[in-house]
C-alpha positions, -999 to 999 in steps of 0.1 A, spaced: 50 86 -80 75 61 -95 62 24 -99 91 7 -83 87 -16 -53 117 -24 -34 119 -63 -23 140 -74 6 172 -89 -6 170 -116 20 138 -131 4 155 -156 -18 175 -171 13 143 -170 35 124 -191 7 151 -217 8 148 -220 45 111 -224 41 119 -252 16 106 -233 -12 127 -231 -46 136 -195 -54 141 -206 -89 108 -223 -94 92 -191 -79 108 -169 -102 99 -190 -134 62 -190 -122 63 -153 -118 81 -148 -152 110 -129 -135 148 -132 -143 163 -163 -125 192 -140 -112 169 -116 -96 177 -127 -59 214 -121 -66 209 -83 -74 220 -59 -50 189 -39 -50 157 -54 -62 132 -33 -76 98 -44 -92 67 -27 -105 37 -33 -84 24 -58 -109 58 -79 -109 59 -78 -71 22 -92 -71 33 -119 -94 63 -128 -74 43 -132 -43 13 -151 -60 42 -174 -73 55 -180 -38 21 -189 -27 16 -213 -56 49 -230 -55 50 -235 -18 14 -250 -16 14 -238 21 -16 -216 31 5 -202 62 37 -193 40 28 -155 43 25 -158 81 57 -177 85 76 -152 63 61 -122 81 70 -136 115 107 -140 110 122 -121 137 158 -126 131 178 -91 134 197 -98 102 164 -98 82 153 -64 95 154 -34 71 169 -1 82 131 10 86 122 -18 108 153 -10 130 144 25 133 108 16 143 122 -7 171 143 23 186 110 44 191 92 49 222 62 27 218 42 5 194 21 34 180 55 54 174 70 24 157 40 19 132 39 57 126 76 56 117 71 27 95 42 45 76 64 75 73 93 57 57 74 32 38 72 58 8 110 49 4 102 12 -6 76 22 -33 41 33 -39 28 17 -7 10 32 23 4 21 58 -29 38 71 -34 41 109 -69 53 119 -79 55 156 -116 54 168 -124 52 205 -106 22 220 -96 7 187 -69 15 163 -69 0 126 -39 -5 106 -44 -11 69 -16 -17 42 -24 -3 7 -7 -5 -27 -14 27 -44 -6 18 -79 -22 -16 -78 -46 -26 -107 -52 -62 -95 -61 -74 -61 -30 -77 -38 -18 -115 -33 -34 -131 -1 -1 -142 11 13 -106 9 -15 -93 32 -7 -124 55 29 -114 55 24 -77 62 -1 -84 90 22 -110 107 52 -86 103 33 -57 122 24 -81 151 61 -93 150 74 -58 153 50 -51 183 61 -82 201 99 -76 197 97 -41 208 75 -46 238 90 -79 249 57 -99 247 33 -108 221 7 -82 213 -24 -97 199 -48 -78 178 -84 -72 190 -95 -88 156 -83 -93 120 -105 -83 90 -100 -99 55 -119 -91 23 -113 -126 11 -140 -153 13 -140 -176 45 -110 -200 45 -84 -215 68 -100 -197 97 -84 -220 123 -50 -211 108 -55 -174 111 -73 -174 146 -44 -197 158 -17 -175 144 -31 -140 155 -49 -154 186 -80 -134 181 -112 -135 159 -110 -133 122 -137 -117 99 -140 -126 62 -159 -108 36 -149 -74 53 -148 -42 33 -110 -39 40 -80 -58 49 -71 -45 84 -57 -52 117 -76 -38 146 -55 -32 179 -68 -20 212 -57 16 216 -40 8 249 -18 -18 232 -8 7 207 4 27 235 26 1 251 63 11 255 92 -4 237 119 -21 257 140 -16 227 136 23 228 171 38 220 170 76 213 208 77 205 208 48 179 175 62 165 193 97 161 219 79 140 195 62 117 165 86 114 183 115 98 195 92 68 161 79 62 146 113 64 171 127 39 164 100 15 127 108 18 131 144 13 152 137 -17 126 113 -30 98 138 -26 121 165 -44 127 142 -73 91 134 -76 79 170 -74 47 179 -57 23 170 -86 24 133 -85 22 132 -47 -10 153 -48 -25 132 -76 -19 100 -58 -36 113 -27 -64 127 -48 -71 94 -65 -71 76 -29 -95 102 -16 -118 107 -43 -143 79 -38 -177 94 -28 -165 130 -23 -145 157 -37 -114 163 -17 -104 196 -4 -70 211 -4 -70 208 34 -76 170 30 -44 166 8 -23 189 29 -31 166 59 -20 135 41 13 152 30 19 163 67 19 200 57 -3 229 59 -30 240 32 -12 273 29 21 257 21 7 232 -3 -11 260 -20 22 280 -24 41 248 -37 14 242 -63 16 279 -75 55 278 -76 52 248 -99 28 266 -121 -4 246 -113 -36 248 -93 -53 224 -70 -84 223 -91 -64 214 -123 -50 185 -105 -84 172 -93 -96 174 -130 -64 154 -140 -68 129 -114 -106 123 -123 -96 120 -160 -71 95 -154 -93 75 -130 -124 77 -154 -103 62 -182 -89 33 -160 -124 26 -147 -138 26 -183 -111 3 -196 -105 -20 -168 -140 -26 -152 -176 -32 -159 -189 -5 -135 -220 13 -144 -219 50 -153 -235 60 -120 -209 39 -100 -180 53 -119 -196 89 -113 -197 82 -75 -161 68 -73 -149 101 -91 -167 123 -67 -195 134 -87 -230 141 -73 -248 126 -104 -238 108 -137 -248 137 -160 -221 158 -142 -196 131 -152 -208 126 -186 -204 166 -194 -169 164 -179 -157 134 -197 -171 148 -230 -151 181 -222 -120 160 -217 -121 135 -246 -147 149 -270 -170 119 -267 -192 104 -241 -179 77 -218 -199 50 -237 -187 62 -270 -150 63 -257 -153 30 -242 -168 13 -274 -141 30 -295 -112 17 -275 -128 -19 -274 -130 -17 -313 -95 -6 -316 -82 -34 -292 -102 -59 -313 -87 -48 -347 -51 -47 -331 -57 -84 -319 -69 -95 -355 
């Protein structure tokens, strides 16, 4: 999966309207001053995070993400958002957005229903650092805005869950008009299932038929360019924590059958087992270099039942134990700095 995130070309204009200097933001983020004049703005996940962290810092406004995400002017809507508004219901809209979100970069919208509740979660698949708080705020406010515009009336979440420590509770509860939980395990919007099923007054099958085929064609081309291997490995890395994903699990995420996925892997000369091993190996090195996790925690995150199984596998991959490998990399880094 290519690490390129597409940023809205209207962001610079919207910052000015919010009394935030685009140039000051770009300088703070360490990005080119002419960025907002580009026809198509593409950033790495790291650069995009730097951009939105800079917006939050320069604005000095804890509600800036909510304001940007609630902008409902049609001229600021992307083709994906417009297509979503032409669908039958709020649920259809979010599922359509989740499907096409891959066109904007390595991001995923995960929708999970349990009983009378439906959770919506935004994930950045190649992020190595925590996502900016204002970016989460903006995504959440935007999702609520889409629901309100489509149904013709505001849809309030049942609750909002933030991983961040408690802060600005009154601001968030006033905006989302629901209870807000801090210190949660995930950043999620929780809607009532019945609200997700509310019909859209903006439903227009004829216009949807004009837009959707082009987006579907772009999505197919992107998937063809990427090949099946990076797609499978990205999903495996997401699913690995705590268990070993099955072929059926990955096929479900890709929206295909296990038999079709197996055939595509064989056609490209690879096996599902080999991709699981590659994903584990890459994640193992990432965890060892980027975190202070204990070996048993790392083993769990890689889907191993015990640390010894992980140690044996790592020695097979790298010819050294995880501890030896990490110590060698740390010494090399020190030498290169000196």
